N, C-alpha and C positions, 0 to 999 in steps of 0.2 A: 460200479464201484461204490462202496459205502462212504458216505460223508464222514470225515473225521470230526471229532468234537473240537470245539475251540481250544486252542492251545497257545499260551503266550511263552512257552519254554522254547529256547533256541534249539533247533533240530540237533545240533552237536551235543548239547547237554542231554537232550532226550535220549540220544543213542547211548551215551555213557550210562544213564540210569537204567535203560533196558538191558544193557550188557551186564550191569551189576546184578540186576534181578535174576538174570539167567544163570549167573554163577552161584547164586544162593542155593543152599540146600532147602529141601521142602520144609524142614522144621524152622529154618530161619524166616522163610516167607510166612509161615503160620504165626510165628512169634511177632513179626511185623504187623500182621493183620490184627492180632489180638491187642497189640498196643494201640493201633488206630481205633479199634472198637472202644477200648477203655477211654481214650481221649474224647471220642464222640459222646460217651456217657457222662464224662466229667463236665463237658461243655453244656450238655443238656441239663445236668443237675445244677450247674451254676445259674442257668437261666431260670430254673424252677425256684431256686433259693431267692433270686432277685424278685420274681413275680409273686411268690408266696413266702415272705420272710418269717411268718409266724407258724409255719408248718412244723410238726414234729418230724423227727427222722423217719418214722414209719410212713407218714404222709408223703414225705419227699420221695421215698423209695416207691410208693404206690404210683405217684404221679409219673415218675421216671418209667416204671414198668408199663404204664398205660400208653406210653409213646411207642412201644414195640409190640404189645400184646393186644389182641382183639378185645373190644369192649365187653362182649358177652363172656369171654373167658375171665376178664377182670371182675365182673359181677359174680360169676359163679364161684371162682376160686377164692377171691379176696373180699367179696362183699363190697366192692368199690365200684361205683358207677362214674366213669370218666365224664359222661354227659352232664351229670349233676354236680360232681365235685370239681370238674375242670381238669385239664391235662397239664 
């Protein structure tokens, strides 16, 4: 049996959540995942703004992209070296 990840949610609440997800249409699940993705990007961008307050909007976007894209791709496509510029 596979070990379950740590979970501090009451099993009854977990069952309600799972049942709700099972009732959702595929488009609703996709919409939920997109919203979670956006939230993750917004949190990452807030961290970058805190760490690099003088960056231009372009530099902020490049730093954000460098968290998801390979360094070689960042250098090739954007001319941005995350190793030199920072992430």
